[in-house]
N, C-alpha and C positions, 0 to 999 in steps of 0.2 A: 403734722395734723391730720388728721382722717375723715375726710369730706361721707357723710352718709350719700347713698344715693336715696332720687326722689322716685317711689315707685310708680313706675307708669298706669293710665286710667283704665290697661287690659289687667295688672298687674293688682291693682286695687278690685277689679271688676270678682275676678277668680276667688279673693281674698273672702268678698263679700259674700260669693255663692259658696266658698265653705263652709263659713259658719253662718251663711243661713241654713243648708243640707247638714247642720251637725247639732241644729235645732233654736237656733238664733233667729228663730222667723222675727221677729219686729224690726229686723234690719233687712227685711223684703223691702220694704219701701223705697228705702235708697237704694236696692239694687235695681228697681224697675223705671225710679224716676227718671233717668236721663233718655227713656223709652216712652213716655208716657205718650208725648204730643206723635212721635211716630208711631205710635198703636191706633191712636185716632185718627191722624191721618189718612190710615192706610185700611181703616175701618171708613174712614166718611168717602173713601176713594174710591167705594164699593159702591155701598148704602145710600149714598147721594141724600142724607137725613141725620140731620146735628143729633136729634134726640135718639138715633134707634145707632150712631155710631159710638155716641157716650155708651149707651148700656153697653155694646157688643167688645168697648174699652175694657168697661170693669168688668165685662163676665171674662175675658181675656187674660187681665192680671189675675184674678181669682184661679183662673184652671192654671196657668204658669206657676201660681203657688201650689196648688194641689200636685204638680204634674215634674217641680222642678227637679226629682231624684230620677226624670227619663231623659233629662238632659244629656247628651254623650259628649258630647263638645263642647266645655265652657268656654270657648272662645266664641263660640259660635251662637251665644246668648241673644243678639238682636235678630238674627233672622230666626232661629227656634220661636221665639214673641212674636213675631210679625208672619211668622205661620200661623199662629195660634189665633193670627189676630185675622188675615185671609180667610181661615176655616169657618170660624164663628162669624164673620160677616156674611159669607155663601149662605150659610145655613140661615142665618137671619131671614135672607133675600128669598132663600127658595119658600122657606114658611111663611112670608109674606105674598109672594107673587107665583105660589104653584099653579095658580088659572093662568098664566101665560106661559111656560114653559113647552117648549116646542119641541118636536124628536129630536134627537142626539145628532141623528145622522145627517137631519137639515141644518142643523146652527154649525159641524163641524164643517161642513161644505164649505156655508157662507162667511167662515172663518178663515177658509184658506184662498178666498177673491183676493189680488193684488190691487194696494190702491194705488192710484194714480193723482196725484194733486194738483190744482188746476191754476192755481198761482204760484208762486215764487216768490220768498222776499230774499233781496240781498243783506244777508249775514252776518259782515265781515265788522260792520262799525256800528257804535251807537251811543252816545251820549252817557256818561257815568250816572249821571241823574235821574235818568229816565224808570230805571227799575225801580226806585221808589214810589212812583208815582201811583197813586187809588187807581188811576184808570188801565196800569197796565194789568195791575194785581188782579183786576176786575176783569179784563181781557184775558188773561189767565186763568181763570176761574171759568169763565165759561168755553173756554175751548177745550179744559182737561172737561167740564160737562157734557162736550160733544162728542168724546171719544166714546167709541164702545166699551163694554165692561171690559173686555181681553185685554184690550190695549191699555186701559187706564192705568188697569191693576197690576200692569208689565211698569211704565212709565213710572207711577206713584213709587211704585221698588226699587227700579232704577238708578231714574232721573233726580227723585227727591229725598227718597232715603238712602242712597248710593249701597245696597247691595250688589253685591257682587252677581253675575251673570248665573255661577250655580246655586246660590242664594235662594235668587230669584225662583228656580227653576225651583227648586226645591220646595218652596213655601207653594209656589202655584202649581206645583203636582205637573210638569210638562219639563220636556229636554232643554238645552241650553242653546240649540240651535231653534228651538220655538220661540224662546226669549227674545233672543237676536235680529229674529223675522218681527216679533211682535214690536217690538223699542223701536224697530226702523220706522215701522210705519205709521205708530202712534206718532212717533215724530215728524212724519209728513205733514199728519191731518193737522197735528198742531201748528206747524208751517204754515198749512193752507188755512185755519182760522186766523192764524194772527198775520199775514202778509198783506192784507185789505189796513192795517193798523199800522204797525211797523214797518219803513222802509227799509231798515239797515239791523243789522247783527241782533236778532232779536234773542238767537237760540244759547249766546252767550248770559243773557241775562234770564232768561227763563230758569237757567242751569243753575245761574248762582239763587236758586229760593233753594238748593241744594236742604234737603235738613230740614226745612220751616213746613208752617202750611200756608202754598198761596195762596189762599181764599182769606 
């Protein structure tokens, strides 16, 4: 008996990409459907506004369809899509907040300042059911809101959307080393924000929200 192998998700995605590029554009929605939440989450993480994030998500999907022939690495489709989302969200933010811009050298200098949390939580253990409590989700949302933009972007792409450090660096147009530094500081800031609420093991529970909208 010959048993046919079941195509992997990546194989299915590659086939969808091939067919869309060959002219079957009606299949594009099937291609992007698994990433619609990720696109919105990324946009919202930058803009902090639901209406703006929804608009950016729509623009991202449209631009991805128009530029699909520019995708050089089909296996990096998600990272490529989220990079478009980051660029569209940043453009939206700049257009709405141009009057708040600081000189680039000042912004860069402040972003290099080290961060040392004032309060530490023991993050070894936590009752398994607490991650599902609404209060935890609310606290995570507030902690994310409190992160400076450069750290929130990195945290969302790495720890929520699970992009690799290299893909995150490409999406944010920074170095892998900068991604690692920003992610470390973002985690410290998140831990400080949540230390007064959770006494034990919060990080594992926070990271259990990967691929989901924590708000």
